[in-house]
C-alpha positions as CSV (number, residue, x, y, z in Angstrom):
1,M,21.4,13.6,-13.1
2,S,22.5,10.9,-11.1
3,E,20.3,7.7,-10.1
4,K,20.5,8.1,-6.8
5,K,19.1,11.5,-7.4
6,N,16.3,10.5,-9.7
7,I,15.2,8.0,-7.2
8,V,15.3,10.5,-4.3
9,R,13.4,13.2,-6.6
10,A,10.8,10.8,-7.9
11,A,10.7,9.6,-4.4
12,G,9.8,13.1,-3.2
13,V,7.2,13.6,-5.9
14,L,5.4,10.5,-5.5
15,G,5.6,11.0,-1.3
16,F,3.7,14.6,-2.1
17,A,1.2,13.3,-4.1
18,T,0.8,10.5,-1.7
19,I,0.6,12.4,1.3
20,L,-2.6,14.4,-0.5
21,S,-4.4,11.1,-1.2
22,R,-3.8,9.6,2.2
23,I,-5.1,12.6,4.0
24,M,-8.2,12.2,2.0
25,G,-8.5,8.5,2.8
26,M,-8.1,9.5,6.9
27,V,-10.8,11.7,6.2
28,R,-12.8,9.1,4.4
29,D,-12.4,6.7,7.4
30,M,-13.0,9.1,9.9
31,V,-16.4,9.9,7.9
32,Q,-17.0,6.1,7.6
33,S,-16.5,5.7,11.4
34,R,-18.6,8.4,12.3
35,L,-21.6,7.6,10.2
36,F,-21.6,3.4,10.8
37,G,-19.1,3.0,13.3
38,A,-17.4,-0.6,13.8
39,G,-20.0,-3.1,13.5
40,F,-22.4,-5.1,11.8
41,A,-22.7,-2.9,8.6
42,T,-18.9,-1.8,8.4
43,D,-17.9,-5.4,8.9
44,A,-19.8,-6.2,5.6
45,F,-18.6,-3.7,3.8
46,I,-15.0,-4.1,4.9
47,A,-15.0,-7.7,3.8
48,A,-17.2,-6.9,0.5
49,Y,-14.5,-4.2,-0.3
50,Q,-11.7,-6.8,0.6
51,I,-12.3,-9.1,-2.5
52,P,-12.1,-6.6,-5.1
53,N,-9.4,-4.7,-3.1
54,M,-7.2,-7.8,-2.5
55,L,-7.6,-8.4,-6.4
56,R,-6.3,-4.8,-7.0
57,R,-3.7,-5.4,-5.0
58,F,-2.7,-8.7,-5.9
59,F,-3.2,-8.4,-9.9
60,A,-3.4,-4.8,-10.6
61,E,-0.9,-2.8,-8.5
62,G,1.5,-6.1,-7.8
63,A,1.7,-8.3,-10.3
64,L,0.8,-6.2,-13.4
65,T,2.8,-3.7,-12.3
66,S,5.9,-5.7,-11.5
67,A,5.6,-7.8,-14.8
68,F,4.8,-5.1,-17.2
69,V,7.3,-2.1,-15.9
70,P,10.5,-4.4,-16.6
71,T,9.2,-5.4,-20.1
72,F,7.7,-2.0,-21.2
73,S,10.9,0.1,-19.7
74,E,13.3,-2.7,-21.9
75,W,10.8,-2.4,-25.1
76,Y,11.0,1.5,-24.5
77,T,14.9,1.9,-24.1
78,Q,15.6,-0.9,-26.6
79,K,13.3,-0.1,-29.5
80,G,12.1,3.4,-29.1
81,E,8.7,5.3,-28.4
82,E,7.1,3.5,-31.4
83,E,7.3,0.0,-30.4
84,A,6.6,1.0,-26.8
85,R,3.6,2.7,-27.7
86,A,2.2,-0.1,-29.9
87,L,3.1,-2.7,-26.7
88,A,1.1,-0.3,-24.4
89,N,-2.1,-0.6,-26.8
90,V,-1.8,-4.1,-27.1
91,C,-1.7,-4.5,-23.2
92,F,-4.9,-2.1,-22.7
93,T,-6.9,-4.1,-25.0
94,L,-5.8,-7.2,-23.8
95,L,-6.3,-6.1,-20.5
96,I,-10.0,-4.8,-20.9
97,V,-11.1,-8.0,-22.7
98,V,-9.6,-10.1,-19.4
99,M,-10.7,-8.0,-16.7
100,A,-14.4,-7.8,-18.4
101,V,-14.5,-11.6,-18.0
102,V,-13.3,-11.3,-14.3
103,T,-15.6,-9.0,-13.5
104,L,-18.7,-10.7,-15.2
105,L,-17.4,-14.2,-13.0
106,G,-17.4,-12.3,-10.0
107,V,-20.5,-10.9,-9.8
108,V,-22.0,-14.1,-11.0
109,F,-20.7,-16.1,-8.0
110,S,-20.2,-13.3,-5.5
111,P,-22.4,-15.5,-3.1
112,L,-19.8,-18.6,-3.6
113,I,-16.8,-16.3,-3.2
114,V,-18.1,-14.4,0.1
115,N,-19.0,-17.8,1.5
116,L,-15.7,-18.9,0.9
117,M,-13.9,-16.3,2.0
118,F,-15.5,-14.9,5.3
119,P,-17.4,-18.7,6.4
120,G,-17.5,-16.7,9.8
121,F,-20.6,-14.7,8.7
122,K,-23.0,-17.9,8.0
123,A,-23.8,-17.5,12.0
124,E,-25.4,-14.0,10.5
125,P,-27.4,-14.6,7.5
126,S,-28.4,-10.8,7.6
127,K,-24.9,-9.9,7.6
128,L,-24.0,-12.7,4.8
129,E,-26.8,-11.3,2.6
130,L,-25.2,-7.7,3.1
131,T,-21.8,-8.8,2.3
132,I,-22.8,-10.2,-1.0
133,L,-24.9,-6.8,-2.1
134,L,-22.2,-4.8,-1.5
135,N,-19.1,-7.3,-3.4
136,R,-21.4,-7.5,-6.1
137,L,-22.0,-3.6,-6.1
138,M,-18.1,-3.1,-5.7
139,F,-16.7,-6.1,-8.0
140,P,-16.5,-3.7,-11.1
141,Y,-14.0,-1.8,-9.2
142,I,-11.3,-4.3,-10.0
143,F,-11.7,-3.8,-13.9
144,L,-11.3,-0.3,-13.8
145,V,-8.2,-0.2,-11.0
146,S,-6.3,-2.6,-13.4
147,L,-6.6,-0.4,-16.1
148,V,-5.5,2.6,-14.2
149,A,-2.4,0.3,-13.1
150,L,-1.6,-0.3,-16.2
151,C,-1.5,3.6,-17.1
152,M,0.3,4.1,-14.0
153,G,3.2,1.4,-15.1
154,I,3.5,3.5,-18.4
155,L,3.3,6.9,-16.8
156,N,6.3,5.7,-14.2
157,T,8.8,4.8,-16.9
158,V,8.5,8.0,-19.0
159,R,9.1,9.3,-15.5
160,H,5.8,10.9,-14.6
161,F,5.0,10.0,-11.2
162,F,2.4,13.0,-9.9
163,T,-1.2,12.0,-11.4
164,P,-0.9,8.1,-10.8
165,A,0.1,8.7,-7.2
166,I,-2.9,11.8,-6.7
167,S,-5.6,9.7,-8.7
168,T,-6.5,8.0,-5.5
169,V,-7.4,11.4,-4.0
170,F,-10.3,11.2,-6.3
171,L,-11.4,7.6,-5.1
172,N,-11.2,8.6,-1.3
173,I,-13.5,12.2,-2.5
174,S,-16.0,10.4,-4.1
175,V,-16.2,7.7,-1.2
176,I,-16.6,10.9,1.3
177,L,-19.2,12.7,-0.9
178,C,-21.5,9.6,-1.4
179,A,-21.4,8.7,2.0
180,V,-22.1,12.2,3.3
181,F,-25.2,12.7,0.8
182,L,-26.7,9.7,-0.3
183,H,-26.3,7.4,2.6
184,S,-29.8,8.5,3.8
185,R,-31.1,8.1,0.4
186,F,-30.7,4.0,0.6
187,Q,-32.7,1.8,2.7
188,V,-29.2,0.5,3.7
189,P,-27.3,3.5,4.0
190,I,-24.0,1.6,3.9
191,V,-24.5,0.8,-0.2
192,S,-23.7,4.7,-0.8
193,L,-20.0,3.5,0.4
194,A,-19.9,1.1,-2.6
195,V,-21.5,3.4,-4.8
196,G,-18.6,5.7,-3.9
197,V,-16.0,3.1,-4.6
198,L,-17.3,2.3,-8.3
199,L,-17.4,6.2,-9.2
200,G,-14.3,6.8,-7.6
201,G,-12.3,4.0,-9.6
202,L,-14.1,5.4,-12.8
203,L,-12.7,9.1,-11.9
204,Q,-9.1,7.4,-11.7
205,L,-9.0,6.3,-15.0
206,L,-10.7,9.1,-16.3
207,L,-7.5,11.3,-15.0
208,Q,-4.7,9.2,-16.4
209,L,-6.1,9.1,-20.2
210,P,-5.4,13.1,-20.9
211,V,-1.9,12.7,-19.2
212,L,-0.8,9.5,-21.1
213,Y,-2.4,11.4,-24.7
214,R,0.2,14.6,-23.5
215,K,3.1,12.2,-22.8
216,G,2.8,10.9,-26.5
217,F,0.8,7.3,-25.4
218,P,-2.4,8.0,-26.6
219,I,-4.7,4.8,-25.9
220,R,-6.1,3.1,-28.9
221,L,-7.6,-0.6,-29.3
222,R,-5.0,-2.8,-30.8
223,F,-5.9,-6.6,-30.9
224,D,-2.1,-7.9,-31.9
225,F,-2.2,-10.4,-28.5
226,R,0.6,-12.4,-30.4
227,H,2.8,-9.4,-29.4
228,P,6.0,-11.3,-28.4
229,A,6.1,-8.9,-25.4
230,V,2.7,-10.1,-24.2
231,R,3.9,-13.7,-23.7
232,R,6.8,-12.4,-21.6
233,I,4.4,-10.3,-19.3
234,A,2.3,-12.7,-19.1
235,L,4.9,-15.2,-18.1
236,L,6.3,-12.8,-15.5
237,M,2.8,-12.1,-14.3
238,G,1.9,-15.6,-13.2
239,P,4.2,-16.0,-10.6
240,S,4.5,-12.0,-9.5
241,I,0.6,-12.3,-8.6
242,F,1.5,-14.4,-5.2
243,G,5.2,-13.1,-5.0
244,V,4.3,-9.4,-4.2
245,G,0.9,-9.8,-3.1
246,V,1.7,-12.2,-0.2
247,Y,1.5,-9.2,2.5
248,Y,-1.9,-8.3,1.2
249,L,-2.9,-11.9,0.9
250,N,-1.7,-12.4,4.6
251,I,-4.1,-9.0,5.5
252,T,-6.9,-11.1,3.7
253,V,-6.3,-14.1,5.7
254,G,-6.5,-12.1,8.6
255,A,-10.0,-10.9,7.8
256,I,-11.2,-14.1,7.3
257,L,-10.2,-15.6,10.6
258,A,-11.7,-12.1,12.3
259,S,-15.0,-13.1,11.1
260,Y,-14.9,-16.1,13.9
261,L,-13.9,-13.6,16.2
262,P,-16.4,-11.2,18.4
263,Q,-18.1,-8.2,16.3
264,G,-16.0,-5.8,15.3
265,S,-12.9,-7.3,15.1
266,V,-13.0,-7.1,11.0
267,S,-13.4,-3.5,11.5
268,Y,-10.6,-3.0,13.9
269,L,-8.3,-4.8,11.8
270,Y,-9.3,-2.6,8.8
271,Y,-9.3,0.9,10.6
272,A,-5.7,-0.1,11.9
273,Q,-4.3,-1.2,8.5
274,R,-5.4,1.9,6.8
275,L,-3.5,3.9,9.7
276,F,-0.6,1.6,8.8
277,E,-1.0,2.0,5.2
278,F,-0.7,6.1,5.7
279,P,3.6,6.1,6.1
280,Q,3.6,2.6,4.0
281,G,1.7,4.6,1.1
282,I,3.3,8.0,1.4
283,F,7.0,6.6,1.6
284,T,7.3,3.2,1.2
285,V,5.7,2.5,-2.0
286,S,7.0,5.8,-3.2
287,V,10.5,4.3,-2.9
288,A,9.9,1.1,-4.2
289,Q,7.9,2.4,-7.2
290,A,10.7,5.3,-7.7
291,V,13.4,2.5,-7.5
292,L,11.7,0.2,-10.0
293,P,12.1,2.0,-13.1
294,S,15.7,2.6,-12.4
295,M,16.2,-1.1,-11.6
296,S,14.6,-2.0,-14.8
297,R,16.5,0.1,-17.0
298,Q,20.2,-0.7,-15.5
299,A,19.3,-4.3,-15.7
300,A,18.2,-4.2,-19.2
301,A,21.5,-2.3,-20.1
302,G,23.6,-4.9,-17.9
303,D,24.5,-2.8,-15.5
304,M,24.6,-5.1,-12.5
305,E,26.7,-2.6,-10.4
306,A,24.4,0.3,-10.8
307,L,21.6,-1.9,-10.1
308,K,22.8,-2.7,-6.7
309,E,23.7,0.8,-6.0
310,S,20.3,1.4,-6.3
311,L,18.5,-1.5,-4.6
312,A,21.1,-0.7,-1.6
313,F,20.1,3.0,-1.8
314,G,16.4,2.3,-1.9
315,L,16.8,0.0,1.0
316,K,18.6,2.8,3.0
317,L,16.2,5.4,2.3
318,T,13.1,3.0,3.4
319,L,14.9,2.3,6.6
320,F,15.6,6.1,7.2
321,I,12.0,6.4,7.2
322,T,10.0,3.4,8.3
323,I,12.4,2.9,11.7
324,P,11.0,6.2,13.1
325,A,7.5,5.8,11.6
326,M,7.2,2.4,13.6
327,A,8.3,4.0,16.8
328,G,5.7,6.9,16.0
329,L,2.8,4.3,15.1
330,M,3.6,2.5,18.3
331,L,3.4,5.1,20.7
332,C,0.5,7.1,19.2
333,S,-1.8,4.0,18.0
334,T,-4.6,4.4,20.6
335,P,-4.1,8.5,20.7
336,I,-4.4,8.6,17.0
337,F,-8.1,6.6,16.9
338,S,-9.1,8.8,19.8
339,L,-8.4,12.0,18.1
340,L,-9.2,11.3,14.3
341,F,-12.3,8.6,14.8
342,M,-13.7,9.1,18.4
343,G,-16.9,10.3,18.4
344,G,-20.5,9.3,17.1
345,A,-21.0,5.8,16.5
346,F,-17.3,5.3,17.3
347,D,-16.4,5.2,21.4
348,Y,-13.1,4.9,23.3
349,A,-13.2,1.1,23.6
350,K,-13.3,0.8,19.9
351,A,-10.6,3.2,19.4
352,E,-8.5,1.0,22.1
353,Q,-9.2,-2.1,20.2
354,C,-8.3,-0.2,16.7
355,G,-5.0,0.9,19.0
356,V,-3.9,-2.7,20.0
357,A,-4.3,-3.8,16.3
358,L,-2.2,-0.5,14.9
359,L,0.8,-1.6,17.6
360,Y,1.0,-4.9,16.7
361,Y,0.7,-3.8,12.6
362,S,3.6,-1.2,13.4
363,L,5.9,-3.8,14.6
364,G,6.3,-4.9,10.9
365,L,6.3,-1.5,9.1
366,S,10.1,-1.8,8.3
367,F,9.9,-5.5,7.3
368,V,7.3,-4.6,5.1
369,A,8.8,-1.8,3.5
370,M,11.8,-4.0,3.0
371,V,9.8,-6.5,0.8
372,R,8.0,-4.2,-1.1
373,V,11.3,-2.8,-2.3
374,L,13.2,-6.1,-2.5
375,V,10.6,-8.2,-4.6
376,P,10.7,-5.7,-7.8
377,A,14.7,-6.3,-7.9
378,F,14.1,-9.6,-8.7
379,Y,11.7,-9.0,-11.3
380,A,14.2,-6.5,-13.0
381,L,16.3,-9.6,-12.9
382,K,13.5,-11.5,-14.7
383,D,13.3,-13.8,-11.7
384,T,10.0,-14.8,-10.7
385,R,10.6,-17.9,-9.2
386,T,12.2,-16.7,-6.0
387,P,9.6,-14.3,-4.6
388,V,7.0,-17.0,-5.3
389,V,8.9,-19.4,-3.3
390,T,9.4,-17.0,-0.2
391,A,6.0,-15.7,-0.5
392,F,4.7,-19.3,0.0
393,I,6.8,-19.8,2.9
394,A,6.0,-16.4,4.5
395,F,2.3,-17.2,3.9
396,I,2.7,-20.5,5.6
397,L,4.3,-18.6,8.4
398,N,1.4,-16.0,8.8
399,L,-1.2,-18.8,9.0
400,C,0.3,-20.7,11.8
401,F,1.3,-17.4,13.7
402,S,-2.4,-16.3,13.3
403,L,-4.2,-19.9,14.5
404,L,-1.6,-19.8,17.6
405,L,-2.2,-16.1,18.5
406,M,-5.8,-15.3,17.5
407,G,-6.6,-17.1,20.7
408,P,-4.9,-15.3,23.4
409,L,-4.6,-11.9,21.7
410,R,-7.6,-11.9,19.6
411,H,-7.4,-9.6,16.4
412,G,-3.9,-8.0,18.2
413,G,-2.9,-11.6,17.3
414,L,-3.7,-11.5,13.7
415,A,-2.2,-8.3,13.3
416,L,1.3,-9.4,15.1
417,A,1.0,-12.5,12.5
418,S,1.1,-10.5,9.7
419,S,4.3,-8.6,11.4
420,L,6.3,-11.9,11.9
421,S,5.3,-13.3,8.5
422,A,6.8,-10.4,6.9
423,L,10.0,-10.6,8.7
424,G,10.4,-14.1,7.5
425,N,9.7,-13.1,3.9
426,M,12.3,-10.3,4.3
427,V,15.2,-12.4,5.4
428,L,14.5,-15.0,2.7
429,L,14.5,-12.4,0.2
430,I,18.1,-10.7,1.5
431,W,19.4,-14.3,1.8
432,F,18.7,-15.5,-2.1
433,L,19.4,-11.8,-3.4
434,R,22.6,-12.1,-2.1
435,K,23.0,-15.8,-3.4
436,K,22.0,-14.3,-7.1
437,I,24.0,-11.2,-7.6
438,G,26.3,-11.3,-4.7
439,S,27.0,-8.4,-1.7
440,F,25.0,-5.1,-2.4
441,G,26.1,-2.9,0.5
442,G,24.4,-5.5,3.3
443,K,27.2,-3.5,5.7
444,S,26.1,-0.1,4.9
445,I,22.4,-1.0,5.2
446,L,22.4,-2.3,8.3
447,V,24.9,0.9,9.4
448,A,22.0,2.8,8.1
449,A,19.6,1.3,9.9
450,G,21.9,1.3,13.1
451,K,21.8,5.1,12.9
452,A,18.2,5.5,12.2
453,A,17.3,3.3,15.1
454,V,19.9,5.6,17.4
455,A,18.3,8.7,16.0
456,S,14.6,7.5,17.1
457,V,15.7,7.3,20.5
458,P,15.3,10.7,21.5
459,M,12.3,11.1,19.4
460,A,10.6,8.5,21.2
461,F,11.0,9.9,24.7
462,A,9.8,13.1,23.4
463,V,6.9,11.9,21.7
464,Y,6.0,9.6,25.0
465,W,6.1,13.0,27.0
466,F,3.8,14.4,24.7
467,M,1.4,11.7,24.8
468,T,0.8,12.1,28.7
469,L,-0.2,15.6,28.3
470,A,-3.8,14.7,27.0
471,D,-6.7,12.8,28.3
472,W,-7.1,10.5,25.2
473,S,-10.3,9.0,26.8
474,R,-12.6,11.7,26.8
475,H,-14.7,12.7,23.8
476,G,-14.3,15.9,22.5
477,N,-11.0,18.1,23.0
478,K,-10.3,17.8,19.4
479,I,-8.1,21.3,19.4
480,S,-5.9,20.1,22.6
481,K,-5.7,16.8,21.3
482,G,-4.7,17.7,17.8
483,L,-2.6,20.3,19.5
484,V,-0.6,17.8,21.6
485,L,-0.4,15.4,19.0
486,G,0.7,17.7,16.3
487,G,3.3,19.0,18.7
488,A,4.3,15.5,19.1
489,V,4.7,14.5,15.7
490,A,6.4,18.0,15.1
491,A,8.9,17.5,17.8
492,G,9.8,14.1,16.6
493,I,10.5,15.0,13.2
494,I,12.8,18.0,14.3
495,L,14.5,15.8,17.1
496,Y,15.1,12.8,14.4
497,Y,16.3,14.7,11.6
498,A,18.6,16.5,13.8
499,F,20.0,13.4,15.3
500,A,20.2,11.9,11.8
501,H,22.4,14.7,10.5
502,L,25.0,14.7,13.7
503,L,25.3,10.9,12.6
504,R,26.0,11.8,9.1
505,C,22.7,9.9,7.8
506,E,23.7,9.6,3.6
507,E,19.7,9.7,3.4
508,A,18.9,12.8,5.5
509,R,21.9,14.8,3.5
510,E,20.5,13.9,0.2
511,A,16.8,14.9,1.1
512,T,18.2,18.4,2.5
513,R,20.4,18.7,-0.6
514,L,17.1,17.8,-2.7
515,V,15.2,20.5,-0.8
516,R,18.0,23.4,-1.5
517,R,18.0,22.6,-5.1
518,K,14.1,23.1,-5.1
519,V,14.4,26.3,-3.2
520,L,17.2,27.7,-4.9
521,K,15.6,27.1,-8.2
522,R,12.5,28.7,-7.1
């Protein structure tokens, strides 16, 4: 099977598994918004969750995955399964030790961390105390999810993508069940969400271990910390923390600055970010996770032309998906919140405020997606310095834009700053990568982006017309709203796919061939 087909197939598997997870994540957010609204308690929970979640994105899913997968792929390709198994066990054991220390420090110094990260909460001592309590309860989540990320890296390298992608379903189910059945049992009801996060992290880890055993990688404690590959992974991880995690660092900066804005601003950004990550999690992360093992193997084999081909195809596939998704999210931002979240403690005014944040986040969807595919290319080439440089510049851009825009646009300005920062990061990464490896199909990527944009125009008109058929400010009418939004999505997908075929988009043809093969095989 060609590498393009491997990437499309892996992205399809990841996308299918992830869509289940994202649907459950949306249900989780709906339950959370109905029970707790968007205000005092939710601001405290979201701020408290932001800290271990930020570490998860920086360390576990970001630096650890980006440093471990290329090294493990090289070890697996060149030294065989036995040596790769030994490396996996050493890394797992070392990670247990390191993350146990990090977790302990996080719990002990939680008051200091919360005060530093959310200084705006000092004006409300009760909110600050609640945030510290919730943060202490949830900090062990980073220990569990770091081990999950390592397991995910091993499984992805041996081309098993489904279990790691679907494991977050269990996190969401855990949070939902705890929120529904335990919120009335706590003196502070929102504590039930923190308990759900912790139990969900444990379930995620327990799901990975049997699959690793079946794939020939049973986890055993091995204290050989002088293993030659461990030092290489550690050297790659240091810069990777900032290089991969800058987007999430920008989101965290937005939450910190939002603590100075009117009450509810932290929640508005959180709910908007969750919906923004829906297409990102289903498609963008799927493509990035699918293309990284391919590029790592090609780099290890010294096949630069194949690496450039895989990278170009990954970028084109990303643009093919995210450009129409960006248009759809912008047009449907407030209606989505009206349908899914409005009710209980969440009224239409809150839906509108969340819609504003989602609209501005959506502007940067393709930029964020491109960064997620470009950065792993540098790590496949063992270059950790360049992503750090571009990430630092992007961080400064985000901070400057945030301070400039949060006055006139409030929380919307913070979301827009994140999108502008992602644009700057993407441009710099492309420029440096061209200098490093030469052209990697820039013209074909621009043509693919142009075709996706043109095919999105009739889709956008259809979606806009559908949105006028419902009164999104009214409570209730869930069935009629759902039919309108569902009709808009269905019509948009059909029109986009039809026009993409008329424009002869390569990615549309690859997807069609994959579906045909699956149908004929069955």
